[in-house]
Full PDB file with SEQRES, HELIX, SHEET, SSBOND, CRYST1, ORIGX, SCALE, CONECT and MASTER records, all heavy atoms in Angstrom:
SEQRES   1 A   43  MET ASN LEU LEU ALA VAL VAL TRP HIS TYR TRP ILE ALA          
SEQRES   2 A   43  VAL PRO LEU ALA ALA VAL ALA ILE ILE ALA ILE VAL ALA          
SEQRES   3 A   43  THR ILE ALA GLY TYR LEU GLN LYS VAL THR TYR LYS ARG          
SEQRES   4 A   43  TYR PRO ARG ASP                                              
HELIX    1 AA1 ASN A    2  ARG A   39  1                                  38    
CRYST1    1.000    1.000    1.000  90.00  90.00  90.00 P 1           1          
ORIGX1      1.000000  0.000000  0.000000        0.00000                         
ORIGX2      0.000000  1.000000  0.000000        0.00000                         
ORIGX3      0.000000  0.000000  1.000000        0.00000                         
SCALE1      1.000000  0.000000  0.000000        0.00000                         
SCALE2      0.000000  1.000000  0.000000        0.00000                         
SCALE3      0.000000  0.000000  1.000000        0.00000                         
ATOM      1  N   MET A   1       0.859  -1.224  -0.061  1.00  0.00           N  
ATOM      2  CA  MET A   1       0.061   0.006  -0.033  1.00  0.00           C  
ATOM      3  C   MET A   1       0.873   1.248  -0.030  1.00  0.00           C  
ATOM      4  O   MET A   1       0.475   2.269  -0.553  1.00  0.00           O  
ATOM      5  CB  MET A   1      -0.920  -0.013   1.198  1.00  0.00           C  
ATOM      6  CG  MET A   1      -1.934   1.090   1.275  1.00  0.00           C  
ATOM      7  SD  MET A   1      -3.095   0.856  -0.130  1.00  0.00           S  
ATOM      8  CE  MET A   1      -4.248   2.037   0.238  1.00  0.00           C  
ATOM      9  N   ASN A   2       2.056   1.161   0.639  1.00  0.00           N  
ATOM     10  CA  ASN A   2       2.920   2.351   0.761  1.00  0.00           C  
ATOM     11  C   ASN A   2       3.471   2.634  -0.660  1.00  0.00           C  
ATOM     12  O   ASN A   2       3.693   3.834  -0.944  1.00  0.00           O  
ATOM     13  CB  ASN A   2       3.986   2.047   1.706  1.00  0.00           C  
ATOM     14  CG  ASN A   2       4.211   3.363   2.698  1.00  0.00           C  
ATOM     15  OD1 ASN A   2       3.601   4.200   2.510  1.00  0.00           O  
ATOM     16  ND2 ASN A   2       5.170   3.077   3.474  1.00  0.00           N  
ATOM     17  N   LEU A   3       3.767   1.738  -1.440  1.00  0.00           N  
ATOM     18  CA  LEU A   3       4.278   1.852  -2.837  1.00  0.00           C  
ATOM     19  C   LEU A   3       3.201   2.585  -3.667  1.00  0.00           C  
ATOM     20  O   LEU A   3       3.517   3.413  -4.429  1.00  0.00           O  
ATOM     21  CB  LEU A   3       4.718   0.572  -3.413  1.00  0.00           C  
ATOM     22  CG  LEU A   3       5.275   0.712  -4.865  1.00  0.00           C  
ATOM     23  CD1 LEU A   3       6.584   1.498  -4.880  1.00  0.00           C  
ATOM     24  CD2 LEU A   3       5.566  -0.668  -5.451  1.00  0.00           C  
ATOM     25  N   LEU A   4       1.958   2.217  -3.447  1.00  0.00           N  
ATOM     26  CA  LEU A   4       0.953   2.845  -4.297  1.00  0.00           C  
ATOM     27  C   LEU A   4       0.768   4.340  -3.881  1.00  0.00           C  
ATOM     28  O   LEU A   4       0.578   5.137  -4.922  1.00  0.00           O  
ATOM     29  CB  LEU A   4      -0.409   2.096  -3.975  1.00  0.00           C  
ATOM     30  CG  LEU A   4      -1.564   2.598  -4.792  1.00  0.00           C  
ATOM     31  CD1 LEU A   4      -1.300   2.335  -6.272  1.00  0.00           C  
ATOM     32  CD2 LEU A   4      -2.908   1.831  -4.323  1.00  0.00           C  
ATOM     33  N   ALA A   5       0.969   4.583  -2.715  1.00  0.00           N  
ATOM     34  CA  ALA A   5       0.943   6.092  -2.294  1.00  0.00           C  
ATOM     35  C   ALA A   5       2.039   6.898  -2.909  1.00  0.00           C  
ATOM     36  O   ALA A   5       1.928   8.036  -3.366  1.00  0.00           O  
ATOM     37  CB  ALA A   5       0.935   6.185  -0.772  1.00  0.00           C  
ATOM     38  N   VAL A   6       3.221   6.341  -3.127  1.00  0.00           N  
ATOM     39  CA  VAL A   6       4.428   6.975  -3.649  1.00  0.00           C  
ATOM     40  C   VAL A   6       4.125   7.238  -5.084  1.00  0.00           C  
ATOM     41  O   VAL A   6       4.361   8.247  -5.675  1.00  0.00           O  
ATOM     42  CB  VAL A   6       5.741   6.147  -3.303  1.00  0.00           C  
ATOM     43  CG1 VAL A   6       6.868   6.735  -4.108  1.00  0.00           C  
ATOM     44  CG2 VAL A   6       6.042   6.193  -1.804  1.00  0.00           C  
ATOM     45  N   VAL A   7       3.672   6.197  -5.747  1.00  0.00           N  
ATOM     46  CA  VAL A   7       3.416   6.239  -7.118  1.00  0.00           C  
ATOM     47  C   VAL A   7       2.341   7.192  -7.458  1.00  0.00           C  
ATOM     48  O   VAL A   7       2.454   8.009  -8.441  1.00  0.00           O  
ATOM     49  CB  VAL A   7       2.972   4.784  -7.700  1.00  0.00           C  
ATOM     50  CG1 VAL A   7       2.576   4.987  -9.258  1.00  0.00           C  
ATOM     51  CG2 VAL A   7       4.220   3.832  -7.601  1.00  0.00           C  
ATOM     52  N   TRP A   8       1.259   7.219  -6.681  1.00  0.00           N  
ATOM     53  CA  TRP A   8       0.223   8.206  -6.788  1.00  0.00           C  
ATOM     54  C   TRP A   8       0.707   9.665  -6.711  1.00  0.00           C  
ATOM     55  O   TRP A   8       0.468  10.557  -7.575  1.00  0.00           O  
ATOM     56  CB  TRP A   8      -0.862   7.927  -5.834  1.00  0.00           C  
ATOM     57  CG  TRP A   8      -1.849   9.092  -5.720  1.00  0.00           C  
ATOM     58  CD1 TRP A   8      -1.982   9.949  -4.755  1.00  0.00           C  
ATOM     59  CD2 TRP A   8      -2.908   9.407  -6.781  1.00  0.00           C  
ATOM     60  NE1 TRP A   8      -3.058  10.900  -5.087  1.00  0.00           N  
ATOM     61  CE2 TRP A   8      -3.533  10.589  -6.254  1.00  0.00           C  
ATOM     62  CE3 TRP A   8      -3.230   8.862  -7.935  1.00  0.00           C  
ATOM     63  CZ2 TRP A   8      -4.603  11.084  -6.920  1.00  0.00           C  
ATOM     64  CZ3 TRP A   8      -4.272   9.493  -8.650  1.00  0.00           C  
ATOM     65  CH2 TRP A   8      -5.074  10.550  -8.170  1.00  0.00           C  
ATOM     66  N   HIS A   9       1.641   9.944  -5.800  1.00  0.00           N  
ATOM     67  CA  HIS A   9       2.136  11.274  -5.522  1.00  0.00           C  
ATOM     68  C   HIS A   9       2.995  11.755  -6.857  1.00  0.00           C  
ATOM     69  O   HIS A   9       2.904  12.846  -7.208  1.00  0.00           O  
ATOM     70  CB  HIS A   9       2.932  11.439  -4.284  1.00  0.00           C  
ATOM     71  CG  HIS A   9       1.978  11.525  -3.138  1.00  0.00           C  
ATOM     72  ND1 HIS A   9       1.724  10.431  -2.480  1.00  0.00           N  
ATOM     73  CD2 HIS A   9       1.497  12.512  -2.540  1.00  0.00           C  
ATOM     74  CE1 HIS A   9       0.852  10.815  -1.351  1.00  0.00           C  
ATOM     75  NE2 HIS A   9       0.801  12.081  -1.389  1.00  0.00           N  
ATOM     76  N   TYR A  10       3.802  10.838  -7.330  1.00  0.00           N  
ATOM     77  CA  TYR A  10       4.622  11.223  -8.403  1.00  0.00           C  
ATOM     78  C   TYR A  10       3.755  11.389  -9.721  1.00  0.00           C  
ATOM     79  O   TYR A  10       3.990  12.167 -10.425  1.00  0.00           O  
ATOM     80  CB  TYR A  10       5.582  10.093  -8.736  1.00  0.00           C  
ATOM     81  CG  TYR A  10       6.820  10.203  -7.844  1.00  0.00           C  
ATOM     82  CD1 TYR A  10       7.162   9.082  -7.002  1.00  0.00           C  
ATOM     83  CD2 TYR A  10       7.553  11.274  -7.732  1.00  0.00           C  
ATOM     84  CE1 TYR A  10       8.256   9.148  -6.148  1.00  0.00           C  
ATOM     85  CE2 TYR A  10       8.722  11.418  -6.832  1.00  0.00           C  
ATOM     86  CZ  TYR A  10       8.982  10.270  -6.094  1.00  0.00           C  
ATOM     87  OH  TYR A  10      10.040  10.353  -5.204  1.00  0.00           O  
ATOM     88  N   TRP A  11       2.585  10.547  -9.946  1.00  0.00           N  
ATOM     89  CA  TRP A  11       1.849  10.578 -10.942  1.00  0.00           C  
ATOM     90  C   TRP A  11       1.036  11.981 -11.061  1.00  0.00           C  
ATOM     91  O   TRP A  11       0.968  12.721 -11.960  1.00  0.00           O  
ATOM     92  CB  TRP A  11       0.818   9.563 -10.958  1.00  0.00           C  
ATOM     93  CG  TRP A  11      -0.097   9.584 -12.173  1.00  0.00           C  
ATOM     94  CD1 TRP A  11       0.124   9.199 -13.416  1.00  0.00           C  
ATOM     95  CD2 TRP A  11      -1.453  10.142 -12.089  1.00  0.00           C  
ATOM     96  NE1 TRP A  11      -1.033   9.435 -14.216  1.00  0.00           N  
ATOM     97  CE2 TRP A  11      -2.018  10.127 -13.419  1.00  0.00           C  
ATOM     98  CE3 TRP A  11      -2.243  10.769 -11.105  1.00  0.00           C  
ATOM     99  CZ2 TRP A  11      -3.213  10.488 -13.668  1.00  0.00           C  
ATOM    100  CZ3 TRP A  11      -3.463  11.176 -11.473  1.00  0.00           C  
ATOM    101  CH2 TRP A  11      -4.029  11.033 -12.777  1.00  0.00           C  
ATOM    102  N   ILE A  12       0.593  12.349  -9.876  1.00  0.00           N  
ATOM    103  CA  ILE A  12      -0.188  13.670  -9.727  1.00  0.00           C  
ATOM    104  C   ILE A  12       0.635  14.869  -9.804  1.00  0.00           C  
ATOM    105  O   ILE A  12       0.249  15.979 -10.049  1.00  0.00           O  
ATOM    106  CB  ILE A  12      -1.138  13.591  -8.508  1.00  0.00           C  
ATOM    107  CG1 ILE A  12      -2.279  14.604  -8.615  1.00  0.00           C  
ATOM    108  CG2 ILE A  12      -0.377  13.986  -7.289  1.00  0.00           C  
ATOM    109  CD1 ILE A  12      -3.340  14.251  -9.627  1.00  0.00           C  
ATOM    110  N   ALA A  13       1.880  14.695  -9.509  1.00  0.00           N  
ATOM    111  CA  ALA A  13       2.841  15.878  -9.354  1.00  0.00           C  
ATOM    112  C   ALA A  13       3.192  16.489 -10.775  1.00  0.00           C  
ATOM    113  O   ALA A  13       3.265  17.649 -10.999  1.00  0.00           O  
ATOM    114  CB  ALA A  13       4.127  15.516  -8.764  1.00  0.00           C  
ATOM    115  N   VAL A  14       3.139  15.647 -11.843  1.00  0.00           N  
ATOM    116  CA  VAL A  14       3.472  16.072 -13.146  1.00  0.00           C  
ATOM    117  C   VAL A  14       2.333  16.938 -13.708  1.00  0.00           C  
ATOM    118  O   VAL A  14       2.655  18.167 -14.260  1.00  0.00           O  
ATOM    119  CB  VAL A  14       3.586  14.751 -14.077  1.00  0.00           C  
ATOM    120  CG1 VAL A  14       3.800  15.290 -15.623  1.00  0.00           C  
ATOM    121  CG2 VAL A  14       4.746  13.955 -13.642  1.00  0.00           C  
ATOM    122  N   PRO A  15       1.041  16.629 -13.673  1.00  0.00           N  
ATOM    123  CA  PRO A  15       0.051  17.580 -14.104  1.00  0.00           C  
ATOM    124  C   PRO A  15      -0.024  18.859 -13.295  1.00  0.00           C  
ATOM    125  O   PRO A  15      -0.333  19.963 -13.798  1.00  0.00           O  
ATOM    126  CB  PRO A  15      -1.268  16.871 -14.243  1.00  0.00           C  
ATOM    127  CG  PRO A  15      -0.971  15.634 -13.483  1.00  0.00           C  
ATOM    128  CD  PRO A  15       0.480  15.403 -13.368  1.00  0.00           C  
ATOM    129  N   LEU A  16       0.061  18.667 -11.976  1.00  0.00           N  
ATOM    130  CA  LEU A  16       0.084  19.897 -11.126  1.00  0.00           C  
ATOM    131  C   LEU A  16       1.227  20.822 -11.438  1.00  0.00           C  
ATOM    132  O   LEU A  16       1.014  22.016 -11.364  1.00  0.00           O  
ATOM    133  CB  LEU A  16       0.138  19.448  -9.636  1.00  0.00           C  
ATOM    134  CG  LEU A  16      -1.138  18.888  -9.027  1.00  0.00           C  
ATOM    135  CD1 LEU A  16      -0.930  18.432  -7.680  1.00  0.00           C  
ATOM    136  CD2 LEU A  16      -2.208  19.976  -9.180  1.00  0.00           C  
ATOM    137  N   ALA A  17       2.403  20.375 -11.671  1.00  0.00           N  
ATOM    138  CA  ALA A  17       3.555  21.203 -11.988  1.00  0.00           C  
ATOM    139  C   ALA A  17       3.379  21.878 -13.320  1.00  0.00           C  
ATOM    140  O   ALA A  17       3.602  23.090 -13.485  1.00  0.00           O  
ATOM    141  CB  ALA A  17       4.842  20.353 -11.994  1.00  0.00           C  
ATOM    142  N   ALA A  18       2.810  20.989 -14.354  1.00  0.00           N  
ATOM    143  CA  ALA A  18       2.498  21.746 -15.590  1.00  0.00           C  
ATOM    144  C   ALA A  18       1.500  22.809 -15.541  1.00  0.00           C  
ATOM    145  O   ALA A  18       1.705  23.912 -16.116  1.00  0.00           O  
ATOM    146  CB  ALA A  18       2.014  20.597 -16.577  1.00  0.00           C  
ATOM    147  N   VAL A  19       0.386  22.652 -14.821  1.00  0.00           N  
ATOM    148  CA  VAL A  19      -0.565  23.826 -14.587  1.00  0.00           C  
ATOM    149  C   VAL A  19       0.067  24.798 -13.932  1.00  0.00           C  
ATOM    150  O   VAL A  19      -0.307  25.975 -14.297  1.00  0.00           O  
ATOM    151  CB  VAL A  19      -1.837  23.131 -13.954  1.00  0.00           C  
ATOM    152  CG1 VAL A  19      -2.703  24.301 -13.499  1.00  0.00           C  
ATOM    153  CG2 VAL A  19      -2.512  22.058 -14.728  1.00  0.00           C  
ATOM    154  N   ALA A  20       0.821  24.678 -12.949  1.00  0.00           N  
ATOM    155  CA  ALA A  20       1.570  25.783 -12.231  1.00  0.00           C  
ATOM    156  C   ALA A  20       2.384  26.519 -13.164  1.00  0.00           C  
ATOM    157  O   ALA A  20       2.349  27.781 -13.155  1.00  0.00           O  
ATOM    158  CB  ALA A  20       2.270  25.220 -11.116  1.00  0.00           C  
ATOM    159  N   ILE A  21       3.099  25.957 -13.902  1.00  0.00           N  
ATOM    160  CA  ILE A  21       4.014  26.720 -14.916  1.00  0.00           C  
ATOM    161  C   ILE A  21       3.210  27.425 -15.894  1.00  0.00           C  
ATOM    162  O   ILE A  21       3.565  28.579 -16.173  1.00  0.00           O  
ATOM    163  CB  ILE A  21       5.073  25.621 -15.507  1.00  0.00           C  
ATOM    164  CG1 ILE A  21       5.972  25.137 -14.509  1.00  0.00           C  
ATOM    165  CG2 ILE A  21       5.668  26.274 -16.729  1.00  0.00           C  
ATOM    166  CD1 ILE A  21       6.710  23.856 -15.043  1.00  0.00           C  
ATOM    167  N   ILE A  22       2.171  26.732 -16.509  1.00  0.00           N  
ATOM    168  CA  ILE A  22       1.366  27.476 -17.419  1.00  0.00           C  
ATOM    169  C   ILE A  22       0.621  28.655 -16.872  1.00  0.00           C  
ATOM    170  O   ILE A  22       0.579  29.736 -17.404  1.00  0.00           O  
ATOM    171  CB  ILE A  22       0.318  26.472 -18.069  1.00  0.00           C  
ATOM    172  CG1 ILE A  22       0.952  25.432 -18.985  1.00  0.00           C  
ATOM    173  CG2 ILE A  22      -0.785  27.197 -18.830  1.00  0.00           C  
ATOM    174  CD1 ILE A  22       0.109  24.295 -19.345  1.00  0.00           C  
ATOM    175  N   ALA A  23       0.177  28.509 -15.687  1.00  0.00           N  
ATOM    176  CA  ALA A  23      -0.515  29.788 -14.889  1.00  0.00           C  
ATOM    177  C   ALA A  23       0.419  30.868 -14.645  1.00  0.00           C  
ATOM    178  O   ALA A  23       0.143  31.930 -14.949  1.00  0.00           O  
ATOM    179  CB  ALA A  23      -1.079  29.172 -13.590  1.00  0.00           C  
ATOM    180  N   ILE A  24       1.761  30.565 -14.325  1.00  0.00           N  
ATOM    181  CA  ILE A  24       2.752  31.596 -14.044  1.00  0.00           C  
ATOM    182  C   ILE A  24       3.039  32.295 -15.479  1.00  0.00           C  
ATOM    183  O   ILE A  24       3.057  33.543 -15.470  1.00  0.00           O  
ATOM    184  CB  ILE A  24       3.939  30.997 -13.539  1.00  0.00           C  
ATOM    185  CG1 ILE A  24       3.630  30.558 -12.068  1.00  0.00           C  
ATOM    186  CG2 ILE A  24       5.209  31.963 -13.506  1.00  0.00           C  
ATOM    187  CD1 ILE A  24       4.804  29.769 -11.435  1.00  0.00           C  
ATOM    188  N   VAL A  25       3.257  31.571 -16.528  1.00  0.00           N  
ATOM    189  CA  VAL A  25       3.542  32.082 -17.792  1.00  0.00           C  
ATOM    190  C   VAL A  25       2.419  32.845 -18.280  1.00  0.00           C  
ATOM    191  O   VAL A  25       2.497  34.027 -18.849  1.00  0.00           O  
ATOM    192  CB  VAL A  25       3.972  30.986 -18.792  1.00  0.00           C  
ATOM    193  CG1 VAL A  25       4.054  31.627 -20.128  1.00  0.00           C  
ATOM    194  CG2 VAL A  25       5.304  30.408 -18.339  1.00  0.00           C  
ATOM    195  N   ALA A  26       1.195  32.508 -18.153  1.00  0.00           N  
ATOM    196  CA  ALA A  26       0.018  33.124 -18.535  1.00  0.00           C  
ATOM    197  C   ALA A  26      -0.224  34.546 -17.770  1.00  0.00           C  
ATOM    198  O   ALA A  26      -0.616  35.508 -18.382  1.00  0.00           O  
ATOM    199  CB  ALA A  26      -1.258  32.276 -18.436  1.00  0.00           C  
ATOM    200  N   THR A  27       0.084  34.460 -16.502  1.00  0.00           N  
ATOM    201  CA  THR A  27      -0.010  35.695 -15.691  1.00  0.00           C  
ATOM    202  C   THR A  27       1.016  36.696 -16.044  1.00  0.00           C  
ATOM    203  O   THR A  27       0.639  37.889 -16.293  1.00  0.00           O  
ATOM    204  CB  THR A  27       0.222  35.322 -14.228  1.00  0.00           C  
ATOM    205  OG1 THR A  27      -0.796  34.379 -13.812  1.00  0.00           O  
ATOM    206  CG2 THR A  27       0.171  36.555 -13.340  1.00  0.00           C  
ATOM    207  N   ILE A  28       2.217  36.346 -16.376  1.00  0.00           N  
ATOM    208  CA  ILE A  28       3.208  37.181 -16.769  1.00  0.00           C  
ATOM    209  C   ILE A  28       2.918  37.769 -18.219  1.00  0.00           C  
ATOM    210  O   ILE A  28       2.928  38.943 -18.455  1.00  0.00           O  
ATOM    211  CB  ILE A  28       4.637  36.518 -16.804  1.00  0.00           C  
ATOM    212  CG1 ILE A  28       4.973  36.338 -15.308  1.00  0.00           C  
ATOM    213  CG2 ILE A  28       5.625  37.412 -17.440  1.00  0.00           C  
ATOM    214  CD1 ILE A  28       6.387  35.404 -15.190  1.00  0.00           C  
ATOM    215  N   ALA A  29       2.462  36.976 -19.012  1.00  0.00           N  
ATOM    216  CA  ALA A  29       2.098  37.353 -20.451  1.00  0.00           C  
ATOM    217  C   ALA A  29       0.946  38.329 -20.421  1.00  0.00           C  
ATOM    218  O   ALA A  29       0.872  39.350 -21.132  1.00  0.00           O  
ATOM    219  CB  ALA A  29       1.772  36.188 -21.327  1.00  0.00           C  
ATOM    220  N   GLY A  30      -0.021  38.033 -19.623  1.00  0.00           N  
ATOM    221  CA  GLY A  30      -1.187  38.958 -19.476  1.00  0.00           C  
ATOM    222  C   GLY A  30      -0.846  40.335 -18.955  1.00  0.00           C  
ATOM    223  O   GLY A  30      -1.250  41.277 -19.362  1.00  0.00           O  
ATOM    224  N   TYR A  31       0.019  40.291 -17.971  1.00  0.00           N  
ATOM    225  CA  TYR A  31       0.403  41.603 -17.422  1.00  0.00           C  
ATOM    226  C   TYR A  31       1.300  42.391 -18.339  1.00  0.00           C  
ATOM    227  O   TYR A  31       1.143  43.585 -18.572  1.00  0.00           O  
ATOM    228  CB  TYR A  31       1.457  41.182 -16.163  1.00  0.00           C  
ATOM    229  CG  TYR A  31       2.026  42.452 -15.546  1.00  0.00           C  
ATOM    230  CD1 TYR A  31       1.444  43.386 -14.900  1.00  0.00           C  
ATOM    231  CD2 TYR A  31       3.500  42.663 -15.982  1.00  0.00           C  
ATOM    232  CE1 TYR A  31       2.087  44.552 -14.465  1.00  0.00           C  
ATOM    233  CE2 TYR A  31       4.017  43.830 -15.433  1.00  0.00           C  
ATOM    234  CZ  TYR A  31       3.405  44.703 -14.696  1.00  0.00           C  
ATOM    235  OH  TYR A  31       4.028  45.754 -14.215  1.00  0.00           O  
ATOM    236  N   LEU A  32       2.264  41.794 -19.155  1.00  0.00           N  
ATOM    237  CA  LEU A  32       3.056  42.408 -20.090  1.00  0.00           C  
ATOM    238  C   LEU A  32       2.045  42.990 -21.228  1.00  0.00           C  
ATOM    239  O   LEU A  32       2.371  44.004 -21.607  1.00  0.00           O  
ATOM    240  CB  LEU A  32       4.112  41.607 -20.642  1.00  0.00           C  
ATOM    241  CG  LEU A  32       5.190  41.161 -19.666  1.00  0.00           C  
ATOM    242  CD1 LEU A  32       6.204  40.258 -20.301  1.00  0.00           C  
ATOM    243  CD2 LEU A  32       5.899  42.476 -19.220  1.00  0.00           C  
ATOM    244  N   GLN A  33       1.133  42.105 -21.649  1.00  0.00           N  
ATOM    245  CA  GLN A  33       0.244  42.598 -22.625  1.00  0.00           C  
ATOM    246  C   GLN A  33      -0.608  43.834 -22.267  1.00  0.00           C  
ATOM    247  O   GLN A  33      -0.722  44.745 -22.948  1.00  0.00           O  
ATOM    248  CB  GLN A  33      -0.702  41.487 -23.021  1.00  0.00           C  
ATOM    249  CG  GLN A  33      -1.702  41.850 -24.155  1.00  0.00           C  
ATOM    250  CD  GLN A  33      -2.611  40.728 -24.464  1.00  0.00           C  
ATOM    251  OE1 GLN A  33      -2.770  39.716 -23.715  1.00  0.00           O  
ATOM    252  NE2 GLN A  33      -3.188  40.701 -25.539  1.00  0.00           N  
ATOM    253  N   LYS A  34      -1.053  43.863 -21.055  1.00  0.00           N  
ATOM    254  CA  LYS A  34      -1.850  44.871 -20.488  1.00  0.00           C  
ATOM    255  C   LYS A  34      -1.002  46.131 -20.383  1.00  0.00           C  
ATOM    256  O   LYS A  34      -1.445  47.295 -20.761  1.00  0.00           O  
ATOM    257  CB  LYS A  34      -2.444  44.513 -19.234  1.00  0.00           C  
ATOM    258  CG  LYS A  34      -3.584  45.354 -18.693  1.00  0.00           C  
ATOM    259  CD  LYS A  34      -4.235  44.833 -17.507  1.00  0.00           C  
ATOM    260  CE  LYS A  34      -5.551  45.515 -17.207  1.00  0.00           C  
ATOM    261  NZ  LYS A  34      -6.208  45.057 -15.963  1.00  0.00           N  
ATOM    262  N   VAL A  35       0.114  46.055 -19.850  1.00  0.00           N  
ATOM    263  CA  VAL A  35       1.004  47.133 -19.738  1.00  0.00           C  
ATOM    264  C   VAL A  35       1.443  47.674 -20.957  1.00  0.00           C  
ATOM    265  O   VAL A  35       1.568  49.024 -21.299  1.00  0.00           O  
ATOM    266  CB  VAL A  35       2.319  46.753 -18.879  1.00  0.00           C  
ATOM    267  CG1 VAL A  35       3.340  47.893 -18.877  1.00  0.00           C  
ATOM    268  CG2 VAL A  35       1.816  46.563 -17.404  1.00  0.00           C  
ATOM    269  N   THR A  36       1.873  46.843 -21.974  1.00  0.00           N  
ATOM    270  CA  THR A  36       2.394  47.247 -23.335  1.00  0.00           C  
ATOM    271  C   THR A  36       1.268  47.969 -24.016  1.00  0.00           C  
ATOM    272  O   THR A  36       1.474  48.961 -24.678  1.00  0.00           O  
ATOM    273  CB  THR A  36       2.810  46.066 -24.142  1.00  0.00           C  
ATOM    274  OG1 THR A  36       3.902  45.230 -23.281  1.00  0.00           O  
ATOM    275  CG2 THR A  36       3.406  46.458 -25.458  1.00  0.00           C  
ATOM    276  N   TYR A  37       0.006  47.509 -23.974  1.00  0.00           N  
ATOM    277  CA  TYR A  37      -1.055  48.137 -24.755  1.00  0.00           C  
ATOM    278  C   TYR A  37      -1.304  49.526 -24.223  1.00  0.00           C  
ATOM    279  O   TYR A  37      -1.590  50.463 -25.009  1.00  0.00           O  
ATOM    280  CB  TYR A  37      -2.333  47.271 -24.686  1.00  0.00           C  
ATOM    281  CG  TYR A  37      -2.411  46.240 -25.725  1.00  0.00           C  
ATOM    282  CD1 TYR A  37      -3.104  45.069 -25.489  1.00  0.00           C  
ATOM    283  CD2 TYR A  37      -1.648  46.234 -26.816  1.00  0.00           C  
ATOM    284  CE1 TYR A  37      -3.171  44.075 -26.471  1.00  0.00           C  
ATOM    285  CE2 TYR A  37      -1.594  45.244 -27.695  1.00  0.00           C  
ATOM    286  CZ  TYR A  37      -2.470  44.165 -27.550  1.00  0.00           C  
ATOM    287  OH  TYR A  37      -2.588  43.122 -28.422  1.00  0.00           O  
ATOM    288  N   LYS A  38      -1.210  49.758 -22.921  1.00  0.00           N  
ATOM    289  CA  LYS A  38      -1.322  51.171 -22.330  1.00  0.00           C  
ATOM    290  C   LYS A  38      -0.219  52.060 -22.714  1.00  0.00           C  
ATOM    291  O   LYS A  38      -0.302  53.306 -22.972  1.00  0.00           O  
ATOM    292  CB  LYS A  38      -1.505  51.085 -20.854  1.00  0.00           C  
ATOM    293  CG  LYS A  38      -2.848  50.555 -20.318  1.00  0.00           C  
ATOM    294  CD  LYS A  38      -3.066  50.564 -18.927  1.00  0.00           C  
ATOM    295  CE  LYS A  38      -4.473  50.188 -18.564  1.00  0.00           C  
ATOM    296  NZ  LYS A  38      -4.642  50.179 -17.061  1.00  0.00           N  
ATOM    297  N   ARG A  39       0.997  51.532 -22.836  1.00  0.00           N  
ATOM    298  CA  ARG A  39       2.136  52.360 -23.003  1.00  0.00           C  
ATOM    299  C   ARG A  39       2.351  52.641 -24.555  1.00  0.00           C  
ATOM    300  O   ARG A  39       2.559  53.792 -24.904  1.00  0.00           O  
ATOM    301  CB  ARG A  39       3.345  51.680 -22.544  1.00  0.00           C  
ATOM    302  CG  ARG A  39       4.703  52.478 -22.642  1.00  0.00           C  
ATOM    303  CD  ARG A  39       5.852  51.970 -21.992  1.00  0.00           C  
ATOM    304  NE  ARG A  39       5.677  51.939 -20.635  1.00  0.00           N  
ATOM    305  CZ  ARG A  39       6.422  51.247 -19.659  1.00  0.00           C  
ATOM    306  NH1 ARG A  39       7.398  50.458 -20.115  1.00  0.00           N  
ATOM    307  NH2 ARG A  39       6.190  51.220 -18.479  1.00  0.00           N  
ATOM    308  N   TYR A  40       2.045  51.693 -25.375  1.00  0.00           N  
ATOM    309  CA  TYR A  40       2.210  51.936 -26.749  1.00  0.00           C  
ATOM    310  C   TYR A  40       0.854  51.607 -27.471  1.00  0.00           C  
ATOM    311  O   TYR A  40       0.681  50.563 -28.083  1.00  0.00           O  
ATOM    312  CB  TYR A  40       3.285  50.878 -27.323  1.00  0.00           C  
ATOM    313  CG  TYR A  40       4.624  51.161 -26.663  1.00  0.00           C  
ATOM    314  CD1 TYR A  40       5.085  50.119 -25.796  1.00  0.00           C  
ATOM    315  CD2 TYR A  40       5.287  52.284 -26.858  1.00  0.00           C  
ATOM    316  CE1 TYR A  40       6.372  50.286 -25.231  1.00  0.00           C  
ATOM    317  CE2 TYR A  40       6.586  52.508 -26.165  1.00  0.00           C  
ATOM    318  CZ  TYR A  40       7.029  51.394 -25.341  1.00  0.00           C  
ATOM    319  OH  TYR A  40       8.223  51.515 -24.677  1.00  0.00           O  
ATOM    320  N   PRO A  41      -0.075  52.547 -27.508  1.00  0.00           N  
ATOM    321  CA  PRO A  41      -1.392  52.275 -28.044  1.00  0.00           C  
ATOM    322  C   PRO A  41      -1.295  52.311 -29.635  1.00  0.00           C  
ATOM    323  O   PRO A  41      -0.331  52.796 -30.267  1.00  0.00           O  
ATOM    324  CB  PRO A  41      -2.250  53.515 -27.756  1.00  0.00           C  
ATOM    325  CG  PRO A  41      -1.220  54.544 -27.330  1.00  0.00           C  
ATOM    326  CD  PRO A  41      -0.012  53.820 -26.787  1.00  0.00           C  
ATOM    327  N   ARG A  42      -2.020  51.389 -30.225  1.00  0.00           N  
ATOM    328  CA  ARG A  42      -2.069  51.325 -31.650  1.00  0.00           C  
ATOM    329  C   ARG A  42      -2.919  52.431 -32.288  1.00  0.00           C  
ATOM    330  O   ARG A  42      -3.871  52.869 -31.862  1.00  0.00           O  
ATOM    331  CB  ARG A  42      -2.750  49.958 -32.126  1.00  0.00           C  
ATOM    332  CG  ARG A  42      -1.923  48.788 -31.603  1.00  0.00           C  
ATOM    333  CD  ARG A  42      -2.620  47.549 -32.099  1.00  0.00           C  
ATOM    334  NE  ARG A  42      -1.893  46.412 -31.592  1.00  0.00           N  
ATOM    335  CZ  ARG A  42      -1.568  45.463 -32.229  1.00  0.00           C  
ATOM    336  NH1 ARG A  42      -1.987  45.253 -33.439  1.00  0.00           N  
ATOM    337  NH2 ARG A  42      -0.846  44.366 -31.756  1.00  0.00           N  
ATOM    338  N   ASP A  43      -2.309  53.104 -33.338  1.00  0.00           N  
ATOM    339  CA  ASP A  43      -2.914  54.131 -34.018  1.00  0.00           C  
ATOM    340  C   ASP A  43      -3.852  53.632 -35.100  1.00  0.00           C  
ATOM    341  O   ASP A  43      -3.599  52.840 -35.828  1.00  0.00           O  
ATOM    342  CB  ASP A  43      -1.878  55.250 -34.516  1.00  0.00           C  
ATOM    343  CG  ASP A  43      -1.187  55.793 -33.305  1.00  0.00           C  
ATOM    344  OD1 ASP A  43      -1.718  55.860 -32.227  1.00  0.00           O  
ATOM    345  OD2 ASP A  43       0.077  56.202 -33.490  1.00  0.00           O  
TER     346      ASP A  43                                                      
MASTER        0    0    0    1    0    0    0    6  345    1    0    4          
END                                                                             
């Protein structure tokens, strides 16, 4: 039973880490997009 718990934690860590990385990148991209559009408006 202990081995199953270890395998489960490693399996669930991969998608959680991927979602965390995507969320961080999306937050930074959204911030930069918002700031850039205000600073350099399109004519």
